[in-house]
N, C-alpha and C positions, 0 to 999 in steps of 0.2 A: 502494500498501500503507500502510496508515495505522501509525503508531506506537506501542507502547503504553510507558507507563514501565517499564524494567526494575527488575527487584526489586523490586515495591512493598512488601516486608514488611523493608528497612532504607531510614530515611531518612538525608538529609545531614544534617541538623540535628535532633539528640535533643531532645526533648521529657522534659523532668521532671516526674515525678510522686511526690507527699508524702502519706502518708498519716498520721494521726494518732489514736488513740479515746484516749475519757475527756477528752472537753472539755465545758465548761457551754455554755450560747447566750452568756454574756456573754465567756467569753474568745473563743468565736469571734468575736463583735462588735469585739474588742479588736485580736482578729490583724488582722481584715479591715482595720481602719481603718491598720493600718500597711502595709498594702498600696496602699493607695489611689494612692501615686506610684510605682510599681512596672509598668513595660508590661509587657503581653503575659503575666500570669498571672491564674488563675482562682481562685476560693475556692466549693467546696462542703462545705454541710455538712448533715449528717441524724442527727437523733439519738445525737447524741454523737461523731459521727465527722466528721474533717474531711480533706478532699484537695484538697490545694494543685497545680492544673494549670500548666505551663509551654507556653504556645501558642507555636507554631514556623509559618515559613512555609511546611510542606508541608501542616501542621493547616488552614490558611487555604484554602489553594488544591483541597485534598478540597473544602471545607464550600462553598467559591463554584462548582465545577462541581457537588454535587449539587443544589445551588439552583438551578444555571441550569438543569438535566437537569430537575428536579422544574416547572419553571416553562412551559417547551417542555408536558411531559406534561399539565400543568393549562389549558393552553392549546389544544391538541389535543382533548382529551377533552371541553374545557366544563367542566370541574369548576372552580367556586364555592369560591375558597379565599381565605385570610384567613391572612397570613404575619406572626410577632410575631419572628423572629430568636432572639437572645438574650435575652429581656425577663424580668425575675429573677423566679422564681416561691418567693416566702415564706410560709409557715406557722410565726407567731412564735415564736420556741423552739423549735421541732423542727428546720425546713428550708430551708434555700435554695440555691436554685443558677440556672443557665441553662444551657440546652440552647444548641448549636450553634445548630440551626433550630427552629421550633416552627411548626405549622400545624391551623387549626381549619378546618372544610369545613362548604359549606353556611352554617354563621351565624357570626358573631365571637362565642366565649365567652371566660367567663376563665381559663379550665383550658385548655391545647391540645389536639387530637383524637390527633395525632401532635407527638413529639420527635424529635428525631434527635441520637446525640452521636456526634463525630468523635476517633476515639482512635489517635494515633503511637506507637508500642508503642517504645521502647529502653533500654535499662540506662541507670543514670541515678547524678547524683551527691546529695551532700546537701546540699554547700555554701550551695545557697541558702537552703533552711530554718534552719540554724542560724544564717545572718548576721541573718534576719529576725525569728528567735525573741531572738535578744540584741538586737535594737534594740526590739523589743516589748516587752521586760521586764515578760509576764503572767507571775501564778504558772505553775509550770513545770508542762509536758504530761504527762499520765500515759499510761504504754507508748508513747510515740511513738519509732518507730523509724528511727532515722536514715542508718541505713548505705545503701550505696549496692544498689540494686536491681535485676533485671533484671525487664522483664514477664513475667507479669502481678504487680500492685502486690500488695503486704501487707501488714497492718495487725496487730502484737499483739495477743491476747487475752489474758485473765486465766490462763485456762487451756491455752490452746495457738494456733496461727496460722493466722489465713483467710485467703484467697485473695478480692482484691479485680479482679475481671475484669470485661469487657463483659462483661452480661447476668448478674454475680452477684447473688444476694439484697440485697447493700450498693448496688451499683450502680444495682438498679431500687426500691428501698427509697423512693426519694426520689420517683420518677414514681408509686410507689404510692400516697402519702400525698396528692398533689395529684389523685389520680384519672385518669393520662392515658391514654386506651384504646391506643395502640399507641405502642414504644418502638424505634428501629431505631439499630442502634449497627454502625458502620464503625470496623474496624479492622484497618488495614493489608493492603489488600485482600480482604477478608473482610466480608461483610455480614450480620449477625443480626439477626431482628425476634422481637417479644413484645409478646403481647397479652393485657391484663388481662381476668384470669376471678375468679370470684368469692373463689376460694382466694389470687388470686395472678398474677403474670404466667407466660402459658405462651409458650416457643419454637412459631414458626409458620415453615413455609417459604413464602408466600406473607402478601402484604400483604391484611388483611381490609376496612381502608380504601379503599385502592386496589387490588382483586383483579385488574385488567387488566395491572396495571404487569408488562411483562416486566424481570424481576429481573437475566436472564443481561444481558442488552443491557445494563441499566442499571449493573451493576456494569463490564463492559467498557468502558463509554464514558466512565466515573470516572476510569480510568485510562489514557485516553489522553494522547499528550505535548503534541496540540495539542487547546488549547481549542473552538477550532472548528471540527475537524474531529469533536470529539465529539460539541457540539452539531445539525451536520448528519447523522453517522451516526444519533444518537441520534431525529431528527427522523423520518429515510426509514425505519428500523427500526419507529417506530409506525403512521407511515403504511401499509406495508406490512400490520401487520397488523390494520389496520381493515377 
C-alpha cells in the first residue's frame, strides 16, 4: 500500500510571503540588492508590486517531485523539452521573476512555453520584511502591509484591498508580460492551470501543451511520501494509459 503525505494543506515549515505596492523599479533593485546574502528568499516584481517569498524545504520537495514526474512523462511520451528551471525572466523597468520550473517544447526559446509555481500557504510573520527594510534604508515603501496575514496574500491598494492568490490577475500579470503560454500553480495539494488567450489567462481543466497528461495521477503521485514509489507508480500509470 502506497502512503501519501498526511494533511497536505498544513506545512510544518511555514513559508513567509510579503507583498508591497507602490515601488519603483529602482526601489525594487535596491531592496533586491539587500537580500543578496539572505538564503532561501526570492523576490518578484511586477509593475510596482513587490512579492517577497521565503522558500521552505516542503516547497523544494514539491518542486523536485514535479520536475521528476514531468521528466518521466517527457521521456515516455518522447516529448522534446528544454528545461530552464528558475532562470530569471526580466523586462527592464517592469517585471522580474523566477518561476520554480520552466519548460520550452519542440525548440528552445527565450520565453518558456510553460511555467510552474509552487506555493506553500501558511499564516506568516512580518519580522523578516521589517528587518530587511531597516537594513536596506531605501525610501519608505508606499502602502506596505506588514501585519501577519494568512493565505491568500493581500496588498493594500489606494481604495481597497486586493487578494494575491494563485491565479489572480496580479500573479498572472508577470507571466502575461513575458508571453508565457501556460502557467501552473501548485498550492497545498491543488493544481490550477491557466492558458494565455488574447484577453489574458483563462482557467483550464487540462493542459493544452500536454493534453495527454493524466492530472489526477500526476497530483496523486506528487503527494506520495516515498519519492521512489511516486516515480514508479507514475511510470506504471503512463504505460497503462498508452
